[in-house]
Every structure is written in C-alpha cells, then in structure tokens.
PDB file of N, CA, C and O in Angstrom:
ATOM      1  N   MET A   1      11.309   5.605  -9.080  1.00  0.00           N
ATOM      2  CA  MET A   1      10.237   4.671  -9.340  1.00  0.00           C
ATOM      3  C   MET A   1       9.210   4.781  -8.224  1.00  0.00           C
ATOM      4  O   MET A   1       9.538   5.016  -7.061  1.00  0.00           O
ATOM      5  N   GLN A   2       7.962   4.604  -8.618  1.00  0.00           N
ATOM      6  CA  GLN A   2       6.880   4.694  -7.650  1.00  0.00           C
ATOM      7  C   GLN A   2       5.955   3.495  -7.768  1.00  0.00           C
ATOM      8  O   GLN A   2       5.967   2.765  -8.758  1.00  0.00           O
ATOM      9  N   ALA A   3       5.156   3.317  -6.730  1.00  0.00           N
ATOM     10  CA  ALA A   3       4.121   2.300  -6.722  1.00  0.00           C
ATOM     11  C   ALA A   3       2.900   2.894  -6.051  1.00  0.00           C
ATOM     12  O   ALA A   3       2.981   3.900  -5.347  1.00  0.00           O
ATOM     13  N   VAL A   4       1.755   2.246  -6.285  1.00  0.00           N
ATOM     14  CA  VAL A   4       0.499   2.660  -5.661  1.00  0.00           C
ATOM     15  C   VAL A   4       0.025   1.510  -4.778  1.00  0.00           C
ATOM     16  O   VAL A   4      -0.067   0.364  -5.220  1.00  0.00           O
ATOM     17  N   ILE A   5      -0.272   1.837  -3.524  1.00  0.00           N
ATOM     18  CA  ILE A   5      -0.779   0.852  -2.573  1.00  0.00           C
ATOM     19  C   ILE A   5      -2.197   1.246  -2.205  1.00  0.00           C
ATOM     20  O   ILE A   5      -2.445   2.384  -1.807  1.00  0.00           O
ATOM     21  N   SER A   6      -3.142   0.299  -2.338  1.00  0.00           N
ATOM     22  CA  SER A   6      -4.518   0.556  -1.901  1.00  0.00           C
ATOM     23  C   SER A   6      -4.834  -0.377  -0.734  1.00  0.00           C
ATOM     24  O   SER A   6      -4.456  -1.548  -0.725  1.00  0.00           O
ATOM     25  N   VAL A   7      -5.532   0.178   0.240  1.00  0.00           N
ATOM     26  CA  VAL A   7      -5.892  -0.565   1.447  1.00  0.00           C
ATOM     27  C   VAL A   7      -7.375  -0.362   1.696  1.00  0.00           C
ATOM     28  O   VAL A   7      -7.844   0.775   1.768  1.00  0.00           O
ATOM     29  N   THR A   8      -8.117  -1.451   1.827  1.00  0.00           N
ATOM     30  CA  THR A   8      -9.547  -1.351   2.127  1.00  0.00           C
ATOM     31  C   THR A   8      -9.922  -2.418   3.147  1.00  0.00           C
ATOM     32  O   THR A   8      -9.313  -3.486   3.206  1.00  0.00           O
ATOM     33  N   GLY A   9     -10.934  -2.108   3.946  1.00  0.00           N
ATOM     34  CA  GLY A   9     -11.445  -3.070   4.918  1.00  0.00           C
ATOM     35  C   GLY A   9     -12.186  -2.378   6.036  1.00  0.00           C
ATOM     36  O   GLY A   9     -12.362  -1.160   6.022  1.00  0.00           O
ATOM     37  N   LYS A  10     -12.617  -3.160   7.005  1.00  0.00           N
ATOM     38  CA  LYS A  10     -13.280  -2.606   8.176  1.00  0.00           C
ATOM     39  C   LYS A  10     -12.310  -1.714   8.941  1.00  0.00           C
ATOM     40  O   LYS A  10     -11.142  -2.064   9.113  1.00  0.00           O
ATOM     41  N   ASP A  11     -12.784  -0.586   9.390  1.00  0.00           N
ATOM     42  CA  ASP A  11     -11.921   0.340  10.135  1.00  0.00           C
ATOM     43  C   ASP A  11     -11.532  -0.269  11.476  1.00  0.00           C
ATOM     44  O   ASP A  11     -12.339  -0.913  12.147  1.00  0.00           O
ATOM     45  N   SER A  12     -10.279  -0.050  11.846  1.00  0.00           N
ATOM     46  CA  SER A  12      -9.795  -0.474  13.156  1.00  0.00           C
ATOM     47  C   SER A  12      -8.579   0.388  13.513  1.00  0.00           C
ATOM     48  O   SER A  12      -7.995   1.051  12.656  1.00  0.00           O
ATOM     49  N   VAL A  13      -8.226   0.362  14.757  1.00  0.00           N
ATOM     50  CA  VAL A  13      -7.094   1.160  15.242  1.00  0.00           C
ATOM     51  C   VAL A  13      -5.788   0.615  14.653  1.00  0.00           C
ATOM     52  O   VAL A  13      -5.554  -0.593  14.662  1.00  0.00           O
ATOM     53  N   GLY A  14      -4.946   1.510  14.144  1.00  0.00           N
ATOM     54  CA  GLY A  14      -3.588   1.148  13.776  1.00  0.00           C
ATOM     55  C   GLY A  14      -3.343   0.750  12.332  1.00  0.00           C
ATOM     56  O   GLY A  14      -2.234   0.331  12.001  1.00  0.00           O
ATOM     57  N   ILE A  15      -4.337   0.866  11.457  1.00  0.00           N
ATOM     58  CA  ILE A  15      -4.133   0.445  10.071  1.00  0.00           C
ATOM     59  C   ILE A  15      -3.018   1.261   9.414  1.00  0.00           C
ATOM     60  O   ILE A  15      -2.104   0.696   8.815  1.00  0.00           O
ATOM     61  N   VAL A  16      -3.094   2.576   9.526  1.00  0.00           N
ATOM     62  CA  VAL A  16      -2.084   3.433   8.899  1.00  0.00           C
ATOM     63  C   VAL A  16      -0.704   3.109   9.489  1.00  0.00           C
ATOM     64  O   VAL A  16       0.281   3.039   8.754  1.00  0.00           O
ATOM     65  N   ALA A  17      -0.633   2.916  10.783  1.00  0.00           N
ATOM     66  CA  ALA A  17       0.643   2.610  11.434  1.00  0.00           C
ATOM     67  C   ALA A  17       1.229   1.296  10.930  1.00  0.00           C
ATOM     68  O   ALA A  17       2.429   1.215  10.668  1.00  0.00           O
ATOM     69  N   LYS A  18       0.401   0.276  10.793  1.00  0.00           N
ATOM     70  CA  LYS A  18       0.901  -1.034  10.348  1.00  0.00           C
ATOM     71  C   LYS A  18       1.415  -0.974   8.916  1.00  0.00           C
ATOM     72  O   LYS A  18       2.466  -1.534   8.605  1.00  0.00           O
ATOM     73  N   VAL A  19       0.674  -0.296   8.045  1.00  0.00           N
ATOM     74  CA  VAL A  19       1.095  -0.199   6.648  1.00  0.00           C
ATOM     75  C   VAL A  19       2.365   0.641   6.525  1.00  0.00           C
ATOM     76  O   VAL A  19       3.291   0.266   5.806  1.00  0.00           O
ATOM     77  N   SER A  20       2.410   1.773   7.222  1.00  0.00           N
ATOM     78  CA  SER A  20       3.603   2.627   7.128  1.00  0.00           C
ATOM     79  C   SER A  20       4.810   1.950   7.773  1.00  0.00           C
ATOM     80  O   SER A  20       5.934   2.129   7.304  1.00  0.00           O
ATOM     81  N   GLU A  21       4.604   1.186   8.824  1.00  0.00           N
ATOM     82  CA  GLU A  21       5.707   0.457   9.449  1.00  0.00           C
ATOM     83  C   GLU A  21       6.303  -0.569   8.485  1.00  0.00           C
ATOM     84  O   GLU A  21       7.522  -0.724   8.415  1.00  0.00           O
ATOM     85  N   LYS A  22       5.440  -1.269   7.744  1.00  0.00           N
ATOM     86  CA  LYS A  22       5.910  -2.258   6.773  1.00  0.00           C
ATOM     87  C   LYS A  22       6.670  -1.570   5.645  1.00  0.00           C
ATOM     88  O   LYS A  22       7.687  -2.085   5.179  1.00  0.00           O
ATOM     89  N   CYS A  23       6.187  -0.416   5.205  1.00  0.00           N
ATOM     90  CA  CYS A  23       6.907   0.347   4.176  1.00  0.00           C
ATOM     91  C   CYS A  23       8.288   0.748   4.678  1.00  0.00           C
ATOM     92  O   CYS A  23       9.281   0.574   3.972  1.00  0.00           O
ATOM     93  N   ALA A  24       8.355   1.279   5.882  1.00  0.00           N
ATOM     94  CA  ALA A  24       9.630   1.729   6.451  1.00  0.00           C
ATOM     95  C   ALA A  24      10.610   0.557   6.598  1.00  0.00           C
ATOM     96  O   ALA A  24      11.812   0.719   6.383  1.00  0.00           O
ATOM     97  N   LYS A  25      10.103  -0.600   6.959  1.00  0.00           N
ATOM     98  CA  LYS A  25      10.950  -1.781   7.133  1.00  0.00           C
ATOM     99  C   LYS A  25      11.744  -2.083   5.871  1.00  0.00           C
ATOM    100  O   LYS A  25      12.886  -2.535   5.945  1.00  0.00           O
ATOM    101  N   TYR A  26      11.138  -1.832   4.709  1.00  0.00           N
ATOM    102  CA  TYR A  26      11.779  -2.145   3.431  1.00  0.00           C
ATOM    103  C   TYR A  26      12.265  -0.910   2.685  1.00  0.00           C
ATOM    104  O   TYR A  26      12.491  -0.949   1.475  1.00  0.00           O
ATOM    105  N   ASN A  27      12.423   0.187   3.424  1.00  0.00           N
ATOM    106  CA  ASN A  27      12.955   1.438   2.862  1.00  0.00           C
ATOM    107  C   ASN A  27      12.083   1.989   1.723  1.00  0.00           C
ATOM    108  O   ASN A  27      12.595   2.527   0.741  1.00  0.00           O
ATOM    109  N   VAL A  28      10.787   1.850   1.867  1.00  0.00           N
ATOM    110  CA  VAL A  28       9.819   2.394   0.910  1.00  0.00           C
ATOM    111  C   VAL A  28       9.260   3.673   1.520  1.00  0.00           C
ATOM    112  O   VAL A  28       8.669   3.647   2.599  1.00  0.00           O
ATOM    113  N   ASN A  29       9.449   4.794   0.823  1.00  0.00           N
ATOM    114  CA  ASN A  29       9.049   6.089   1.347  1.00  0.00           C
ATOM    115  C   ASN A  29       7.651   6.468   0.861  1.00  0.00           C
ATOM    116  O   ASN A  29       7.351   6.353  -0.328  1.00  0.00           O
ATOM    117  N   ILE A  30       6.809   6.914   1.767  1.00  0.00           N
ATOM    118  CA  ILE A  30       5.454   7.347   1.419  1.00  0.00           C
ATOM    119  C   ILE A  30       5.536   8.767   0.878  1.00  0.00           C
ATOM    120  O   ILE A  30       5.947   9.684   1.588  1.00  0.00           O
ATOM    121  N   SER A  31       5.140   8.947  -0.392  1.00  0.00           N
ATOM    122  CA  SER A  31       5.172  10.253  -1.044  1.00  0.00           C
ATOM    123  C   SER A  31       3.873  11.017  -0.873  1.00  0.00           C
ATOM    124  O   SER A  31       3.870  12.235  -0.698  1.00  0.00           O
ATOM    125  N   ASP A  32       2.762  10.278  -0.926  1.00  0.00           N
ATOM    126  CA  ASP A  32       1.445  10.902  -0.827  1.00  0.00           C
ATOM    127  C   ASP A  32       0.474   9.871  -0.275  1.00  0.00           C
ATOM    128  O   ASP A  32       0.601   8.677  -0.542  1.00  0.00           O
ATOM    129  N   VAL A  33      -0.484  10.339   0.487  1.00  0.00           N
ATOM    130  CA  VAL A  33      -1.473   9.422   1.063  1.00  0.00           C
ATOM    131  C   VAL A  33      -2.821  10.131   1.168  1.00  0.00           C
ATOM    132  O   VAL A  33      -2.908  11.314   1.498  1.00  0.00           O
ATOM    133  N   SER A  34      -3.854   9.369   0.878  1.00  0.00           N
ATOM    134  CA  SER A  34      -5.220   9.848   1.060  1.00  0.00           C
ATOM    135  C   SER A  34      -5.989   8.721   1.732  1.00  0.00           C
ATOM    136  O   SER A  34      -5.970   7.579   1.272  1.00  0.00           O
ATOM    137  N   GLN A  35      -6.660   9.053   2.817  1.00  0.00           N
ATOM    138  CA  GLN A  35      -7.423   8.013   3.512  1.00  0.00           C
ATOM    139  C   GLN A  35      -8.720   8.609   4.042  1.00  0.00           C
ATOM    140  O   GLN A  35      -8.811   9.799   4.343  1.00  0.00           O
ATOM    141  N   THR A  36      -9.709   7.748   4.143  1.00  0.00           N
ATOM    142  CA  THR A  36     -10.986   8.166   4.688  1.00  0.00           C
ATOM    143  C   THR A  36     -11.662   6.961   5.306  1.00  0.00           C
ATOM    144  O   THR A  36     -11.289   5.816   5.049  1.00  0.00           O
ATOM    145  N   VAL A  37     -12.658   7.236   6.121  1.00  0.00           N
ATOM    146  CA  VAL A  37     -13.509   6.191   6.670  1.00  0.00           C
ATOM    147  C   VAL A  37     -14.910   6.469   6.163  1.00  0.00           C
ATOM    148  O   VAL A  37     -15.466   7.537   6.416  1.00  0.00           O
ATOM    149  N   LEU A  38     -15.486   5.504   5.443  1.00  0.00           N
ATOM    150  CA  LEU A  38     -16.833   5.606   4.913  1.00  0.00           C
ATOM    151  C   LEU A  38     -17.721   4.698   5.749  1.00  0.00           C
ATOM    152  O   LEU A  38     -17.692   3.476   5.607  1.00  0.00           O
ATOM    153  N   GLN A  39     -18.508   5.310   6.618  1.00  0.00           N
ATOM    154  CA  GLN A  39     -19.282   4.587   7.633  1.00  0.00           C
ATOM    155  C   GLN A  39     -18.325   3.762   8.477  1.00  0.00           C
ATOM    156  O   GLN A  39     -17.635   4.329   9.323  1.00  0.00           O
ATOM    157  N   THR A  40     -18.251   2.449   8.287  1.00  0.00           N
ATOM    158  CA  THR A  40     -17.330   1.630   9.082  1.00  0.00           C
ATOM    159  C   THR A  40     -16.185   1.077   8.241  1.00  0.00           C
ATOM    160  O   THR A  40     -15.428   0.231   8.717  1.00  0.00           O
ATOM    161  N   TYR A  41     -16.045   1.538   7.004  1.00  0.00           N
ATOM    162  CA  TYR A  41     -15.024   1.009   6.104  1.00  0.00           C
ATOM    163  C   TYR A  41     -13.871   1.980   5.915  1.00  0.00           C
ATOM    164  O   TYR A  41     -14.072   3.167   5.662  1.00  0.00           O
ATOM    165  N   PHE A  42     -12.659   1.453   6.043  1.00  0.00           N
ATOM    166  CA  PHE A  42     -11.438   2.222   5.878  1.00  0.00           C
ATOM    167  C   PHE A  42     -10.979   2.099   4.433  1.00  0.00           C
ATOM    168  O   PHE A  42     -10.975   1.005   3.868  1.00  0.00           O
ATOM    169  N   VAL A  43     -10.588   3.230   3.832  1.00  0.00           N
ATOM    170  CA  VAL A  43     -10.084   3.248   2.459  1.00  0.00           C
ATOM    171  C   VAL A  43      -8.845   4.148   2.429  1.00  0.00           C
ATOM    172  O   VAL A  43      -8.887   5.286   2.897  1.00  0.00           O
ATOM    173  N   MET A  44      -7.741   3.629   1.874  1.00  0.00           N
ATOM    174  CA  MET A  44      -6.517   4.436   1.780  1.00  0.00           C
ATOM    175  C   MET A  44      -5.823   4.135   0.460  1.00  0.00           C
ATOM    176  O   MET A  44      -5.759   2.988   0.018  1.00  0.00           O
ATOM    177  N   ILE A  45      -5.304   5.190  -0.157  1.00  0.00           N
ATOM    178  CA  ILE A  45      -4.463   5.089  -1.343  1.00  0.00           C
ATOM    179  C   ILE A  45      -3.146   5.780  -1.012  1.00  0.00           C
ATOM    180  O   ILE A  45      -3.134   6.907  -0.518  1.00  0.00           O
ATOM    181  N   MET A  46      -2.050   5.102  -1.285  1.00  0.00           N
ATOM    182  CA  MET A  46      -0.732   5.670  -1.035  1.00  0.00           C
ATOM    183  C   MET A  46       0.087   5.632  -2.326  1.00  0.00           C
ATOM    184  O   MET A  46       0.031   4.661  -3.081  1.00  0.00           O
ATOM    185  N   VAL A  47       0.838   6.689  -2.564  1.00  0.00           N
ATOM    186  CA  VAL A  47       1.861   6.677  -3.600  1.00  0.00           C
ATOM    187  C   VAL A  47       3.182   6.589  -2.848  1.00  0.00           C
ATOM    188  O   VAL A  47       3.472   7.406  -1.975  1.00  0.00           O
ATOM    189  N   VAL A  48       3.975   5.586  -3.201  1.00  0.00           N
ATOM    190  CA  VAL A  48       5.219   5.350  -2.493  1.00  0.00           C
ATOM    191  C   VAL A  48       6.395   5.354  -3.457  1.00  0.00           C
ATOM    192  O   VAL A  48       6.268   4.980  -4.623  1.00  0.00           O
ATOM    193  N   ASP A  49       7.547   5.787  -2.942  1.00  0.00           N
ATOM    194  CA  ASP A  49       8.790   5.803  -3.705  1.00  0.00           C
ATOM    195  C   ASP A  49       9.516   4.489  -3.428  1.00  0.00           C
ATOM    196  O   ASP A  49       9.853   4.189  -2.282  1.00  0.00           O
ATOM    197  N   ILE A  50       9.753   3.711  -4.479  1.00  0.00           N
ATOM    198  CA  ILE A  50      10.415   2.409  -4.314  1.00  0.00           C
ATOM    199  C   ILE A  50      11.829   2.411  -4.886  1.00  0.00           C
ATOM    200  O   ILE A  50      12.407   1.349  -5.114  1.00  0.00           O
ATOM    201  N   ALA A  51      12.386   3.594  -5.118  1.00  0.00           N
ATOM    202  CA  ALA A  51      13.731   3.691  -5.698  1.00  0.00           C
ATOM    203  C   ALA A  51      14.783   3.002  -4.834  1.00  0.00           C
ATOM    204  O   ALA A  51      15.751   2.452  -5.359  1.00  0.00           O
ATOM    205  N   ASN A  52      14.602   3.028  -3.519  1.00  0.00           N
ATOM    206  CA  ASN A  52      15.593   2.444  -2.606  1.00  0.00           C
ATOM    207  C   ASN A  52      15.064   1.232  -1.861  1.00  0.00           C
ATOM    208  O   ASN A  52      15.549   0.912  -0.776  1.00  0.00           O
ATOM    209  N   ILE A  53      14.089   0.560  -2.423  1.00  0.00           N
ATOM    210  CA  ILE A  53      13.483  -0.603  -1.762  1.00  0.00           C
ATOM    211  C   ILE A  53      14.565  -1.654  -1.486  1.00  0.00           C
ATOM    212  O   ILE A  53      15.450  -1.876  -2.312  1.00  0.00           O
ATOM    213  N   SER A  54      14.483  -2.290  -0.327  1.00  0.00           N
ATOM    214  CA  SER A  54      15.547  -3.200   0.103  1.00  0.00           C
ATOM    215  C   SER A  54      15.285  -4.668  -0.221  1.00  0.00           C
ATOM    216  O   SER A  54      16.130  -5.517   0.059  1.00  0.00           O
ATOM    217  N   ILE A  55      14.133  -4.979  -0.803  1.00  0.00           N
ATOM    218  CA  ILE A  55      13.832  -6.344  -1.231  1.00  0.00           C
ATOM    219  C   ILE A  55      13.277  -6.265  -2.656  1.00  0.00           C
ATOM    220  O   ILE A  55      12.886  -5.183  -3.095  1.00  0.00           O
ATOM    221  N   PRO A  56      13.233  -7.385  -3.391  1.00  0.00           N
ATOM    222  CA  PRO A  56      12.630  -7.356  -4.725  1.00  0.00           C
ATOM    223  C   PRO A  56      11.168  -6.883  -4.638  1.00  0.00           C
ATOM    224  O   PRO A  56      10.450  -7.217  -3.695  1.00  0.00           O
ATOM    225  N   PHE A  57      10.751  -6.107  -5.632  1.00  0.00           N
ATOM    226  CA  PHE A  57       9.419  -5.524  -5.607  1.00  0.00           C
ATOM    227  C   PHE A  57       8.336  -6.590  -5.451  1.00  0.00           C
ATOM    228  O   PHE A  57       7.390  -6.395  -4.688  1.00  0.00           O
ATOM    229  N   ASN A  58       8.458  -7.712  -6.161  1.00  0.00           N
ATOM    230  CA  ASN A  58       7.435  -8.767  -6.054  1.00  0.00           C
ATOM    231  C   ASN A  58       7.337  -9.323  -4.639  1.00  0.00           C
ATOM    232  O   ASN A  58       6.251  -9.693  -4.192  1.00  0.00           O
ATOM    233  N   ASP A  59       8.454  -9.384  -3.938  1.00  0.00           N
ATOM    234  CA  ASP A  59       8.428  -9.830  -2.541  1.00  0.00           C
ATOM    235  C   ASP A  59       7.710  -8.798  -1.666  1.00  0.00           C
ATOM    236  O   ASP A  59       6.989  -9.161  -0.736  1.00  0.00           O
ATOM    237  N   PHE A  60       7.909  -7.517  -1.966  1.00  0.00           N
ATOM    238  CA  PHE A  60       7.214  -6.459  -1.228  1.00  0.00           C
ATOM    239  C   PHE A  60       5.705  -6.560  -1.458  1.00  0.00           C
ATOM    240  O   PHE A  60       4.921  -6.408  -0.522  1.00  0.00           O
ATOM    241  N   VAL A  61       5.307  -6.814  -2.691  1.00  0.00           N
ATOM    242  CA  VAL A  61       3.886  -6.993  -3.006  1.00  0.00           C
ATOM    243  C   VAL A  61       3.305  -8.118  -2.148  1.00  0.00           C
ATOM    244  O   VAL A  61       2.224  -7.977  -1.576  1.00  0.00           O
ATOM    245  N   ASP A  62       4.035  -9.236  -2.064  1.00  0.00           N
ATOM    246  CA  ASP A  62       3.584 -10.372  -1.267  1.00  0.00           C
ATOM    247  C   ASP A  62       3.529 -10.034   0.217  1.00  0.00           C
ATOM    248  O   ASP A  62       2.595 -10.436   0.912  1.00  0.00           O
ATOM    249  N   GLU A  63       4.523  -9.299   0.707  1.00  0.00           N
ATOM    250  CA  GLU A  63       4.549  -8.884   2.125  1.00  0.00           C
ATOM    251  C   GLU A  63       3.337  -8.012   2.456  1.00  0.00           C
ATOM    252  O   GLU A  63       2.707  -8.186   3.499  1.00  0.00           O
ATOM    253  N   MET A  64       3.016  -7.077   1.567  1.00  0.00           N
ATOM    254  CA  MET A  64       1.874  -6.197   1.811  1.00  0.00           C
ATOM    255  C   MET A  64       0.563  -6.980   1.776  1.00  0.00           C
ATOM    256  O   MET A  64      -0.319  -6.748   2.603  1.00  0.00           O
ATOM    257  N   ALA A  65       0.430  -7.899   0.829  1.00  0.00           N
ATOM    258  CA  ALA A  65      -0.783  -8.724   0.754  1.00  0.00           C
ATOM    259  C   ALA A  65      -0.926  -9.568   2.021  1.00  0.00           C
ATOM    260  O   ALA A  65      -2.028  -9.713   2.549  1.00  0.00           O
ATOM    261  N   ALA A  66       0.176 -10.118   2.502  1.00  0.00           N
ATOM    262  CA  ALA A  66       0.147 -10.922   3.747  1.00  0.00           C
ATOM    263  C   ALA A  66      -0.261 -10.062   4.928  1.00  0.00           C
ATOM    264  O   ALA A  66      -1.036 -10.500   5.779  1.00  0.00           O
ATOM    265  N   LEU A  67       0.255  -8.837   4.987  1.00  0.00           N
ATOM    266  CA  LEU A  67      -0.149  -7.910   6.045  1.00  0.00           C
ATOM    267  C   LEU A  67      -1.658  -7.686   6.004  1.00  0.00           C
ATOM    268  O   LEU A  67      -2.320  -7.634   7.041  1.00  0.00           O
ATOM    269  N   GLY A  68      -2.183  -7.556   4.807  1.00  0.00           N
ATOM    270  CA  GLY A  68      -3.630  -7.399   4.658  1.00  0.00           C
ATOM    271  C   GLY A  68      -4.386  -8.600   5.188  1.00  0.00           C
ATOM    272  O   GLY A  68      -5.342  -8.450   5.948  1.00  0.00           O
ATOM    273  N   ARG A  69      -3.966  -9.788   4.792  1.00  0.00           N
ATOM    274  CA  ARG A  69      -4.639 -11.007   5.270  1.00  0.00           C
ATOM    275  C   ARG A  69      -4.614 -11.103   6.790  1.00  0.00           C
ATOM    276  O   ARG A  69      -5.614 -11.457   7.414  1.00  0.00           O
ATOM    277  N   GLU A  70      -3.465 -10.787   7.381  1.00  0.00           N
ATOM    278  CA  GLU A  70      -3.318 -10.852   8.840  1.00  0.00           C
ATOM    279  C   GLU A  70      -4.259  -9.895   9.568  1.00  0.00           C
ATOM    280  O   GLU A  70      -4.629 -10.129  10.718  1.00  0.00           O
ATOM    281  N   ASN A  71      -4.638  -8.823   8.893  1.00  0.00           N
ATOM    282  CA  ASN A  71      -5.452  -7.773   9.523  1.00  0.00           C
ATOM    283  C   ASN A  71      -6.841  -7.643   8.911  1.00  0.00           C
ATOM    284  O   ASN A  71      -7.522  -6.637   9.109  1.00  0.00           O
ATOM    285  N   LEU A  72      -7.260  -8.671   8.163  1.00  0.00           N
ATOM    286  CA  LEU A  72      -8.585  -8.702   7.519  1.00  0.00           C
ATOM    287  C   LEU A  72      -8.804  -7.479   6.611  1.00  0.00           C
ATOM    288  O   LEU A  72      -9.878  -6.878   6.595  1.00  0.00           O
ATOM    289  N   LEU A  73      -7.750  -7.135   5.859  1.00  0.00           N
ATOM    290  CA  LEU A  73      -7.790  -6.027   4.912  1.00  0.00           C
ATOM    291  C   LEU A  73      -7.429  -6.538   3.529  1.00  0.00           C
ATOM    292  O   LEU A  73      -6.837  -7.608   3.388  1.00  0.00           O
ATOM    293  N   GLU A  74      -7.783  -5.779   2.523  1.00  0.00           N
ATOM    294  CA  GLU A  74      -7.305  -6.025   1.169  1.00  0.00           C
ATOM    295  C   GLU A  74      -6.218  -4.992   0.904  1.00  0.00           C
ATOM    296  O   GLU A  74      -6.488  -3.792   0.926  1.00  0.00           O
ATOM    297  N   ILE A  75      -4.999  -5.443   0.655  1.00  0.00           N
ATOM    298  CA  ILE A  75      -3.910  -4.534   0.333  1.00  0.00           C
ATOM    299  C   ILE A  75      -3.343  -4.957  -1.025  1.00  0.00           C
ATOM    300  O   ILE A  75      -2.845  -6.069  -1.199  1.00  0.00           O
ATOM    301  N   HIS A  76      -3.441  -4.021  -1.982  1.00  0.00           N
ATOM    302  CA  HIS A  76      -2.935  -4.268  -3.336  1.00  0.00           C
ATOM    303  C   HIS A  76      -1.825  -3.263  -3.625  1.00  0.00           C
ATOM    304  O   HIS A  76      -1.965  -2.071  -3.349  1.00  0.00           O
ATOM    305  N   THR A  77      -0.735  -3.751  -4.176  1.00  0.00           N
ATOM    306  CA  THR A  77       0.417  -2.908  -4.496  1.00  0.00           C
ATOM    307  C   THR A  77       0.714  -3.060  -5.981  1.00  0.00           C
ATOM    308  O   THR A  77       0.932  -4.168  -6.472  1.00  0.00           O
ATOM    309  N   MET A  78       0.719  -1.936  -6.690  1.00  0.00           N
ATOM    310  CA  MET A  78       0.969  -1.949  -8.132  1.00  0.00           C
ATOM    311  C   MET A  78       2.135  -1.022  -8.475  1.00  0.00           C
ATOM    312  O   MET A  78       2.201   0.111  -7.998  1.00  0.00           O
ATOM    313  N   HIS A  79       3.034  -1.507  -9.292  1.00  0.00           N
ATOM    314  CA  HIS A  79       4.120  -0.668  -9.796  1.00  0.00           C
ATOM    315  C   HIS A  79       3.512   0.426 -10.662  1.00  0.00           C
ATOM    316  O   HIS A  79       2.500   0.193 -11.323  1.00  0.00           O
ATOM    317  N   GLU A  80       4.102   1.597 -10.671  1.00  0.00           N
ATOM    318  CA  GLU A  80       3.547   2.717 -11.430  1.00  0.00           C
ATOM    319  C   GLU A  80       3.406   2.398 -12.912  1.00  0.00           C
ATOM    320  O   GLU A  80       2.494   2.917 -13.554  1.00  0.00           O
ATOM    321  N   ASP A  81       4.271   1.566 -13.477  1.00  0.00           N
ATOM    322  CA  ASP A  81       4.173   1.223 -14.898  1.00  0.00           C
ATOM    323  C   ASP A  81       2.864   0.502 -15.194  1.00  0.00           C
ATOM    324  O   ASP A  81       2.205   0.795 -16.192  1.00  0.00           O
ATOM    325  N   ILE A  82       2.489  -0.427 -14.345  1.00  0.00           N
ATOM    326  CA  ILE A  82       1.232  -1.158 -14.533  1.00  0.00           C
ATOM    327  C   ILE A  82       0.065  -0.220 -14.313  1.00  0.00           C
ATOM    328  O   ILE A  82      -0.895  -0.225 -15.083  1.00  0.00           O
ATOM    329  N   PHE A  83       0.140   0.583 -13.268  1.00  0.00           N
ATOM    330  CA  PHE A  83      -0.929   1.529 -12.965  1.00  0.00           C
ATOM    331  C   PHE A  83      -1.126   2.495 -14.129  1.00  0.00           C
ATOM    332  O   PHE A  83      -2.260   2.750 -14.534  1.00  0.00           O
ATOM    333  N   ASN A  84      -0.040   3.033 -14.668  1.00  0.00           N
ATOM    334  CA  ASN A  84      -0.136   3.970 -15.787  1.00  0.00           C
ATOM    335  C   ASN A  84      -0.684   3.294 -17.045  1.00  0.00           C
ATOM    336  O   ASN A  84      -1.485   3.888 -17.766  1.00  0.00           O
ATOM    337  N   SER A  85      -0.262   2.068 -17.310  1.00  0.00           N
ATOM    338  CA  SER A  85      -0.766   1.344 -18.477  1.00  0.00           C
ATOM    339  C   SER A  85      -2.261   1.075 -18.386  1.00  0.00           C
ATOM    340  O   SER A  85      -2.979   1.156 -19.382  1.00  0.00           O
ATOM    341  N   MET A  86      -2.721   0.753 -17.176  1.00  0.00           N
ATOM    342  CA  MET A  86      -4.143   0.471 -16.981  1.00  0.00           C
ATOM    343  C   MET A  86      -5.009   1.704 -17.193  1.00  0.00           C
ATOM    344  O   MET A  86      -6.184   1.583 -17.541  1.00  0.00           O
ATOM    345  N   HIS A  87      -4.449   2.875 -16.989  1.00  0.00           N
ATOM    346  CA  HIS A  87      -5.240   4.095 -17.017  1.00  0.00           C
ATOM    347  C   HIS A  87      -4.953   4.992 -18.211  1.00  0.00           C
ATOM    348  O   HIS A  87      -5.352   6.157 -18.226  1.00  0.00           O
ATOM    349  N   LYS A  88      -4.261   4.452 -19.215  1.00  0.00           N
ATOM    350  CA  LYS A  88      -4.048   5.215 -20.452  1.00  0.00           C
ATOM    351  C   LYS A  88      -5.308   5.175 -21.301  1.00  0.00           C
ATOM    352  O   LYS A  88      -6.032   4.180 -21.339  1.00  0.00           O
ATOM    353  N   ILE A  89      -5.541   6.271 -21.967  1.00  0.00           N
ATOM    354  CA  ILE A  89      -6.708   6.313 -22.876  1.00  0.00           C
ATOM    355  C   ILE A  89      -6.264   5.900 -24.262  1.00  0.00           C
ATOM    356  O   ILE A  89      -7.077   5.863 -25.186  1.00  0.00           O
TER     357      ILE A  89
END
C-alpha cells in the first residue's frame, strides 16, 4: 500500500528532515520524492510505502498535518486509493 504526501510552504532549513523523520517514526518508507524551491516557496511530493505503518493511517494523516501546522507548512497525506480515484478519467 502506498500514500502520497504533499508539502508546501515558505522554504526553511530542515523541512525534508522533519518530514522524513516523522515518516521513519511510524515505519513509513519513502519510495520516491520530488522537491523544489520556487523563489521562496518549498514544494515536495512524496510517494511512501505504508504497508508496515505502526499506527492507524488516519492517525498518521493527523500527525503529518500537525507537523505542518507546527512548521507553518501545508502537509496533506492521501491514501493511494483516494489519489487514484481522484485522477481516473
């Protein structure tokens, strides 16, 4: 099972580290990542493996959103089923 995590906000030191640390804490493995800085804005999309996640997925979604609030970022986490349904033609 996979999920997609998007992170956006003002660029600052340590964003990738904080997000990856939170993933590691709950045994969520980062499969793919793309990140860039557009002028002063940080944008990152991650595909993560949640097959061995150590907490309920909804709790992980809440943890990631809280991490975003603490760091003035928007962090959205979507299960691959929802992501795939949203993007079907």
